[in-house]
N, C-alpha and C positions, 0 to 999 in steps of 0.2 A: 503493500500499500503506500502510495506516495506521501510525503510530509505534507503538512498544511504549510501554506505559503504566504508570507507576508511582504509588503513593499514599504520600506521606510524611507522617506526623503529626509535630506539632510543628515545622512546616517554615519558620516565619516567622523563626526565628533559630537560632543555635548549630549543633549537629550537622546538623539537619534542613534548614537553609537551605543549609549547605555541600554537603551530599548532593544537594539539589535543584539547584544550579548544576552540580556533577559530572556528574549525569544530563543536564542540558540540553546539556552540552558534547559528550556522546555521542548526540545527536539523540533522546532519549527526550522523551515528553510527560509532565508531572508534575502530578499533583492535589496542591496543597499544603492540608494541613489544619491549622488552629490556631485558637486563640481570637480572636487578633488578626491581621490581615492583615500581610504582608511590608512592609517600609518602602519598598521600590522594587518597580516594576512589572519583571517578569521576562520579559516577552513572550508572545506567543500559544501558546507551547508549555506554558504553565503554566494551571492552572484553580485557583483560590483557593476553598476551602468552608470558612465558618467552622463550627467543631466543637469541642465539649466532648467528648473522646474517654471520659470516664467515663459519658456517657449511650449507653445501647444505642440508643435511637430516633436520636439524631444521628449516630452511628457507621453505623447502617444506611442512613440516607439518603445519607450521605458516599459509601459504596461503591456504591450504586445509581447515584449520579450519576457517580461515576467510571467504572464500567463503561460506562454509557450514551454517555459522552463519545466514545469510538472503538471501542466494542463489544468491548473486550478489557481484562483486567488481568493484567499479566505480573509485576510485582514490587510488594511493599509493605514499606516500613521503619516499623516500629511503634515509633517513637522518642520520642513525647511523655511528659515525665515531670516530677514536682515533688519537692522534697524534704520534709523531715517537717513535719506540722502539728499535732502533738501531743507531749508528752512524759509521762514517769511519775515517775521518780526526781527529775528537776530541780524538781519543783512539788509535793513531799509538803507538805502543811498538815494536820496532825494534828487540828486544830480544825475542819476544813471537810470535808464529804462530797465525794469526787472528782466531777468533772463527767463526762458521757458523752465519750469521746475522739473527736476529730476522725479519720475514717479515709479522708479524701479521698487520702492518698498512696496507700493500697492500691487505691482505686478507680481511680486514674489510672495509676498504675505496674504494676498487676498484673491487675486485673479488665479494664482497657480494652485491653490486648494480647490478653488471651483473647477479647474480642468481636471484635478485628481479626483474629485468627486464623480465627475461625468464618466471619466475612464472607469472608475470602479464599478459604477452602475452597469456598464456594459459587460466587462469581464466578469464580475460576480453573478451576473445573470447567465453566463455560460457555464457555471460550475455543475457538477452532476446534480447537487441538489442546489438549486439557485439561492444565491444570498450571500451575506459576508458582513464584516464589520469594518467601519471606518471611526477613526479619532483624528480630529484636526488639533493642532497645538496653536491654542489662542494664547491668552496671557491675563494676569491679573489687571494688566493695563487694558484689557477689553472689558473690565468691570468697573474700573476707576480710572479717571483721567490720569495722565502721566505728561505733564506739561514739557518736560525735557525732551521727549521724541513723540510729538504729535501724530507724525504719519504713521509709527509704529503703533500707537494707541489707537488710531482711528481703524487700521486694517483689522487689529485684533477685536475691537467692538464688532466690526463687519463680520468676522468669523463666529461671534456668539449669536449674532442675528441670524446668519445663513445657517447655522446649525439648527436653531429653534424652528426656522421656517421650513427647511428641507426635510428634517427627520420624519415628520408624520407622513410625507409622500413617499419615503424611502422603504419603510417597514410595513408593507401590505401585502397581501396575496400576490404572488409572481415576482415580487422583488426581494422581499424579506432581507432588507439591507437596513443595519442601524447606523446611524450617524450621531456622534457625540464630539465633545469639545474639552480639552484640558486648558486650565487657566493657571499656570504656574506662578507663584510669586518669584522673587529673587532667586535663582539657581546659577552656581557658578559654572558659566560655560563660555566658550569663545565668543558668543554673541556681543558680551558687554565690552566696551572699548578699553583700550589700555588704561590702566589706571583707577578703573571704577571699582574694581573689587580690592584694590589696596587698601587694607584697612576697614573694609566694609564690615560692620559689626556681625559677629557670628550668629548672634542670637536673631538676627532678621534674615538669615539666609536659609533656604529651603534645600534640605538634602534630596539628592536624587531618587532615594529609596521611596519618599513619598510619592512620586509622580509614577515609579513602577508600581506601586500598591493601587494607585488609581487606575492605570492602564489594566491591571489584572481585574479589577471591578467592573470596567466597561466592557472588557473583551473575553474574559474567561479563557485565557490561552490553555489552560489545561483540560477544558471541556470540548475542545473543537472536534473530537472524534465522535462525541455524542450526536444523533440524529437530530436532536431538538436544539442543537447549538445555533442552527441558523433560523429555526421557526418558532421557538419558544415565545409566547407573549409576555413572558416576565422578564425579557433581556431589557436592559437600559437602553433608552433612546431618547434622543433629543436632549440629553443631560448636558449641562454645563458645570464642570468640576473645579472648584477652586482649590488649589493645592498650596498650602501655606504652612511652612515649618513642618511639624509632623501630622498635620490635619489635612484632611479632605472635607470639603463641604459642597454639596450640591446645590447650586443657586438656581431658584425659580425665577422666573420672569416677574417685573414689578406688578404689583397687584393693581387692577383697574381702579380708578378713583370713584366710577359710579357704574350703575346696571347697564347704561347704554354702552360704555366702553367695554365692560365685561361681555356684552352680547355680541360686540363687534369682535372681540379676541375669539370667542368660543363658539358663537351661534350663527354667524353670517356666512359660513364656509359654503352653504348650498348656492347661494347667490354667487359668490366668487367662482365656484365650480362651473355653474350655468353659463355665466358671462365668458369665461375663458376658456370653454372646450373647444371652440372652434378655433380660438387663436392658437392654442397648443397643438391642434392637428396640422395648422399651417406651419408652425415653427419646425416640427418634424420633417416635413416636405421641403422646406425652403433651402436654398443655396444661399447662405449668408454672406460668403465673400461676393459672390455675384451682386446679391442685394445692395452691400455696402458700396459696390464700385457703379451704382446706378443702373444695374442690368435689369 
């Protein structure tokens, strides 16, 4: 029997590397995606695929190769991320017109996970038993504002909203895919700029073990061989898990302020479904590149 297969982006360092080693300890096969290879060979149960996740073409090739490796895709950690590549208020110069902003943070942190979720939906539907589990790496900066890196904070807020909005659509008969998000507090990884962690208080640094425990809770890596791993209605889905120090907290969306907003959040779905049914059919048929070029 072939091993369960995971794709981990940003796998060569930090959270991605720790998760890869954790999966290997549980006898998974791991496709490691990153711009740079890992510093050490982790053995035959890993497959390194160079990938800039901000490129649709490179991610599409990554997932095609991952599925072809063992003819299955069970789990994906869409984890790659970068910090800010532009600023607004720190570089105001009233005498010089502003330059076009660098939007790579949005491409890597928000657009790329969207690409990954779409590719997972395709390949996980091709499993012998359709379905799988996806966890995106958001951040505590996706729950609380972080003015030092507003691009990063905005993209991580976006991932929280994307998770909560897409998850109900993913886990249904015929797809059986779960989508959840981790929101780590400060973890010592290479994402931090030089000097940030120098003297950073240890009492405010979250250990990697907290994140791995959260992954276990969302993905149940040990249970993948069970038939109900993909189809049990009790699987976590749409969860946003804050990881801070030794604690994990499942964060609910804000409480609606009145009955009307509560109905908008939970009771209006039939109206949206009816209004968008035809649009969604056209989305499936449309050549978006041709459409964007005016064809």
